[in-house]
C-alpha positions as CSV (number, residue, x, y, z in Angstrom):
1,M,-78.0,169.4,188.7
2,E,-79.1,170.5,184.8
3,E,-76.8,172.9,183.2
4,L,-78.8,176.1,181.6
5,L,-77.0,176.8,178.0
6,I,-76.9,180.7,177.8
7,I,-76.5,181.9,174.4
8,S,-75.1,185.6,174.3
9,P,-72.7,187.6,171.9
10,S,-69.0,187.3,171.9
11,P,-66.7,187.8,173.2
12,H,-66.9,184.6,175.3
13,I,-63.7,184.7,176.9
14,T,-63.8,187.1,179.7
15,S,-60.6,187.9,181.9
16,G,-62.4,189.1,184.8
17,A,-60.7,192.9,185.1
18,S,-62.7,195.5,185.2
19,T,-61.8,199.3,185.4
20,R,-61.8,199.1,189.1
21,K,-59.3,196.7,189.6
22,I,-57.1,197.6,187.1
23,M,-57.5,201.2,188.5
24,L,-56.7,200.0,191.5
25,D,-53.5,198.4,190.5
26,V,-52.3,201.4,189.1
27,I,-53.0,203.4,192.3
28,I,-50.5,200.3,193.9
29,A,-48.3,200.6,191.7
30,L,-47.9,204.5,192.5
31,L,-47.5,204.3,196.3
32,P,-43.9,203.9,195.6
33,A,-43.4,207.1,193.9
34,V,-45.9,208.5,196.5
35,A,-43.8,207.0,199.7
36,A,-40.5,208.4,197.7
37,S,-41.8,212.1,197.4
38,A,-43.1,212.3,201.3
39,V,-39.7,211.2,202.0
40,I,-37.6,213.4,199.6
41,F,-40.2,216.6,199.9
42,G,-41.5,216.1,203.2
43,L,-45.4,215.9,204.3
44,R,-46.4,218.8,202.0
45,S,-46.2,216.8,199.2
46,L,-49.2,214.2,200.9
47,L,-50.7,217.6,201.7
48,I,-50.7,218.2,197.8
49,I,-51.9,214.7,197.2
50,A,-55.1,214.9,199.3
51,V,-55.7,218.2,197.7
52,T,-56.0,216.6,194.1
53,V,-57.1,213.3,194.9
54,T,-60.1,215.1,196.8
55,V,-60.9,218.0,194.1
56,S,-60.7,215.3,191.2
57,V,-63.3,213.1,192.9
58,L,-65.8,215.8,194.2
59,S,-65.3,217.2,190.3
60,E,-66.1,214.3,189.0
61,Y,-69.0,213.7,191.3
62,I,-70.3,217.0,190.9
63,S,-69.9,217.0,186.9
64,R,-71.8,214.2,186.5
65,K,-74.7,215.1,188.4
66,V,-75.1,218.2,186.5
67,M,-74.9,216.8,183.2
68,K,-77.4,213.7,184.5
69,R,-75.2,210.9,183.8
70,D,-74.4,207.7,185.9
71,N,-71.6,208.5,188.6
72,T,-68.4,206.8,187.9
73,I,-66.5,207.9,191.3
74,T,-66.1,204.3,192.4
75,D,-64.4,203.3,189.5
76,L,-61.2,205.1,190.8
77,S,-60.2,206.5,187.6
78,A,-60.7,210.2,189.0
79,V,-58.2,208.9,192.3
80,V,-55.5,207.8,189.6
81,T,-55.6,211.0,187.8
82,G,-55.3,213.2,190.9
83,I,-52.5,211.4,192.1
84,L,-50.7,211.1,188.4
85,L,-51.4,214.9,188.9
86,A,-49.8,215.8,192.3
87,L,-47.1,213.6,190.9
88,N,-46.2,215.5,188.1
89,L,-46.1,219.0,190.6
90,P,-44.0,221.0,192.6
91,V,-44.0,220.5,196.0
92,G,-44.1,224.0,196.5
93,I,-47.0,224.5,194.8
94,N,-49.9,226.6,196.0
95,P,-53.1,223.7,196.9
96,L,-55.3,226.6,195.0
97,C,-53.3,225.8,191.8
98,A,-53.0,222.1,192.2
99,A,-57.2,222.3,192.8
100,F,-57.7,224.4,189.5
101,G,-55.5,221.7,187.8
102,A,-57.4,219.0,188.9
103,V,-60.8,220.2,188.1
104,T,-59.3,221.1,184.6
105,A,-58.3,217.6,184.1
106,I,-61.2,216.1,185.3
107,V,-64.2,218.5,184.0
108,V,-62.4,220.0,181.2
109,V,-59.9,217.2,180.0
110,K,-62.3,214.2,180.5
111,Q,-66.3,214.7,181.7
112,M,-66.6,217.1,178.6
113,F,-65.6,215.0,176.4
114,G,-67.7,211.9,177.7
115,G,-65.7,210.6,180.8
116,I,-63.5,207.9,181.0
117,G,-62.6,206.5,177.6
118,N,-63.7,209.3,175.8
119,N,-61.3,211.8,176.2
120,F,-58.7,212.1,173.6
121,V,-55.4,213.7,176.0
122,N,-54.0,212.5,179.1
123,P,-55.9,214.6,181.6
124,A,-53.3,214.6,184.3
125,L,-50.6,215.7,181.6
126,T,-53.0,218.2,180.2
127,A,-53.8,219.5,183.1
128,R,-50.1,220.0,184.0
129,I,-49.4,222.0,180.9
130,V,-52.3,224.2,181.8
131,L,-50.8,225.2,184.9
132,L,-47.4,225.7,183.6
133,S,-48.7,228.1,181.2
134,S,-50.9,229.8,183.5
135,F,-48.6,229.5,186.6
136,P,-45.2,229.5,185.0
137,S,-43.5,230.7,188.3
138,Q,-45.0,228.0,190.7
139,M,-44.5,225.6,188.4
140,T,-41.4,226.0,187.7
141,T,-39.5,226.8,191.5
142,W,-38.3,223.6,192.8
143,A,-37.7,222.3,196.2
144,Q,-34.2,221.0,197.5
145,P,-34.3,217.9,198.8
146,F,-34.9,217.2,202.7
147,W,-35.6,220.9,202.8
148,Y,-37.9,220.2,205.7
149,K,-35.0,218.8,207.8
150,S,-33.5,222.4,207.9
151,G,-36.4,223.4,210.1
152,S,-37.3,226.3,208.1
153,V,-41.0,226.8,207.2
154,D,-40.2,227.9,203.2
155,A,-38.7,225.3,201.2
156,V,-35.4,226.1,200.2
157,T,-34.8,226.0,196.3
158,C,-32.7,224.2,193.9
159,A,-32.3,223.6,190.0
160,T,-33.5,220.3,188.2
161,P,-31.0,218.0,186.9
162,L,-32.1,218.8,183.1
163,A,-31.2,222.7,184.5
164,L,-28.0,221.4,185.6
165,H,-27.0,219.5,183.0
166,N,-27.5,222.7,180.6
167,A,-25.6,224.7,182.6
168,G,-22.6,222.3,182.6
169,E,-23.0,220.9,185.5
170,T,-23.0,216.8,186.3
171,V,-25.4,215.2,188.6
172,P,-24.5,211.6,190.5
173,V,-25.8,208.7,188.9
174,L,-27.2,207.3,192.2
175,D,-28.7,210.7,193.0
176,L,-31.0,210.4,190.2
177,F,-32.0,206.8,190.7
178,F,-32.7,207.4,194.4
179,G,-34.7,210.8,193.8
180,T,-32.3,213.0,195.7
181,T,-33.0,215.7,193.2
182,G,-34.9,219.0,192.7
183,G,-38.4,218.3,190.3
184,C,-41.4,217.2,190.3
185,M,-42.6,215.1,193.7
186,G,-43.2,212.1,191.5
187,E,-40.4,212.3,188.8
188,T,-37.4,212.6,191.0
189,C,-37.0,208.6,192.0
190,A,-36.1,206.7,189.6
191,M,-36.4,203.7,191.5
192,A,-39.6,203.8,193.0
193,I,-41.2,204.3,189.2
194,L,-39.2,201.1,188.3
195,I,-41.0,199.1,191.3
196,G,-44.3,200.4,189.9
197,F,-43.3,199.2,186.5
198,V,-42.8,196.0,187.1
199,Y,-45.6,195.3,189.4
200,L,-47.9,196.7,186.4
201,L,-46.1,194.1,184.3
202,I,-46.2,191.4,186.6
203,R,-50.6,192.1,187.0
204,R,-50.7,192.7,183.0
205,V,-51.9,195.8,183.5
206,I,-49.6,197.2,181.0
207,S,-48.0,196.3,178.1
208,P,-44.1,196.8,178.2
209,V,-44.0,197.6,174.7
210,I,-44.8,201.6,174.8
211,P,-42.3,202.4,177.9
212,L,-39.6,200.1,176.4
213,T,-39.8,201.9,173.2
214,Y,-40.1,205.3,174.4
215,I,-37.3,205.1,176.8
216,G,-34.9,202.9,174.3
217,T,-35.9,205.7,171.3
218,V,-34.6,208.4,173.9
219,A,-31.4,206.5,174.5
220,L,-31.0,205.9,170.9
221,M,-31.4,209.5,170.2
222,S,-29.0,210.5,173.2
223,L,-26.3,208.1,171.9
224,M,-26.5,209.4,168.2
225,F,-26.2,213.1,169.4
226,G,-23.0,212.1,171.7
227,Q,-25.4,212.7,175.0
228,D,-25.1,210.7,178.0
229,F,-28.0,208.1,177.6
230,L,-28.1,207.0,181.1
231,F,-28.8,210.4,182.7
232,E,-31.2,211.4,179.8
233,L,-33.2,208.2,181.0
234,L,-32.8,208.9,184.5
235,S,-33.6,212.5,184.6
236,G,-36.9,214.9,184.4
237,G,-40.2,213.0,183.9
238,L,-39.1,210.6,180.9
239,L,-39.7,207.2,183.5
240,L,-42.7,208.6,185.0
241,G,-44.5,209.6,181.7
242,A,-43.4,206.2,180.0
243,V,-44.7,204.3,182.4
244,F,-47.5,205.6,183.8
245,M,-48.7,208.4,181.2
246,A,-47.8,207.1,177.8
247,T,-49.5,204.0,178.3
248,D,-52.6,205.1,179.5
249,Y,-55.6,203.1,177.9
250,T,-57.6,205.7,176.2
251,T,-55.2,207.7,174.5
252,S,-52.9,205.0,173.5
253,P,-52.9,202.9,170.5
254,I,-54.6,198.9,170.7
255,N,-52.2,197.3,168.5
256,T,-48.5,196.7,168.7
257,K,-47.6,198.4,165.6
258,G,-49.2,201.4,166.8
259,R,-48.1,201.0,170.1
260,V,-44.4,201.3,168.5
261,V,-45.3,204.6,166.0
262,F,-46.7,206.1,169.5
263,A,-44.0,205.7,171.4
264,V,-41.3,206.4,169.0
265,G,-42.8,209.9,168.3
266,C,-43.0,210.4,172.2
267,G,-39.0,209.6,172.3
268,V,-38.0,211.4,169.3
269,L,-40.4,214.2,170.6
270,T,-38.9,214.5,174.1
271,F,-35.5,214.0,173.2
272,L,-35.8,217.2,170.3
273,I,-37.6,219.1,172.7
274,R,-35.2,218.8,175.5
275,H,-32.1,219.7,173.5
276,F,-33.6,222.2,170.6
277,A,-36.7,224.1,172.6
278,N,-36.7,226.7,174.9
279,L,-38.1,224.2,177.5
280,P,-35.8,222.3,179.6
281,E,-38.2,219.4,179.5
282,G,-40.7,218.2,176.8
283,V,-42.7,214.8,178.1
284,S,-45.8,216.5,178.8
285,F,-46.0,217.9,175.4
286,S,-44.7,214.9,174.0
287,I,-47.0,212.3,175.0
288,M,-49.5,215.4,174.6
289,I,-48.9,215.8,171.1
290,M,-48.6,212.1,170.2
291,N,-52.2,211.4,172.3
292,I,-53.7,213.7,169.3
293,L,-52.3,211.7,166.5
294,V,-53.3,208.4,167.9
295,P,-56.3,208.2,165.7
296,L,-54.5,208.7,162.5
297,I,-51.7,205.8,163.7
298,E,-54.3,203.3,164.2
299,R,-55.5,203.9,161.2
300,A,-52.5,203.5,159.5
301,T,-51.2,200.3,161.6
302,A,-54.5,198.9,161.6
303,P,-54.2,194.9,161.0
304,R,-55.6,193.5,157.7
305,P,-58.8,191.5,158.5
306,F,-58.1,188.0,158.1
307,G,-58.8,186.3,154.3
308,E,-58.9,190.3,153.1
309,K,-56.3,189.4,150.4
310,E,-57.9,186.1,149.4
311,S,-61.1,187.9,149.1
312,K,-60.1,190.0,146.5
313,N,-59.1,187.5,144.5
314,V,-62.4,185.3,144.4
315,T,-64.5,185.9,141.6
316,V,-68.1,185.2,140.7
């Protein structure tokens, strides 16, 4: 059979990856955290996830229709945003508030800036911050793990590990690792997040540079200020943010130097907000602030084009 010569622009070697495949891998990586939230906080957590995912997909479909753009719901990015948003919410939140967050994430943060690949901040984290500002009481009321076993209709509330730590109480490391503490649905179980992290690394969906640098910076800051670094790493939304939000392709730098600067900034801001601000947690704000600075970081850390130095010395 005669072979045809195909002429096409670079790149000539492709990985075969697509947005849909990448998002599907992220969804699979999030499944351990989803399962852990269902076990720890009950089936209501699945209801909140179903609401945010459904509203996210519908919001993307409707907004793309209204804006007369090609529909993109099949790339699964809206599903990922819905799951991430839900995992950043307390299980007791009103489903209508969760739906409002999903609309904010998809329509305001994502589609109004051109859709996937054009948003300059992480949609799920930004929606969480909007909800925190709009419904502070609902966003800071935490259900006690396994509250549903008591047979009560209403969730029994408790404090988060960071709040307990600030009050001088200690939280066992094993409770932090297995997630039997108060907090957002997807942030409490460190084990589930780490399983997802390993999966993403094996599938080469993300680079380990940002998560490890982010976590390492918080650990180093903790040691410098005499804090329990293991507690700092396992509590709050640090692991969830470092693995699934800070590594977002659109809102993080593309070169290694830029990723290191970005992650160090996230780590420093997270520690400073936790210990020197009025907020018990700083992951969402830290990542969003660094998202905004990404264009400046990429400009400052852009690699020098090959041969640039030599070409400057060439005289005609």
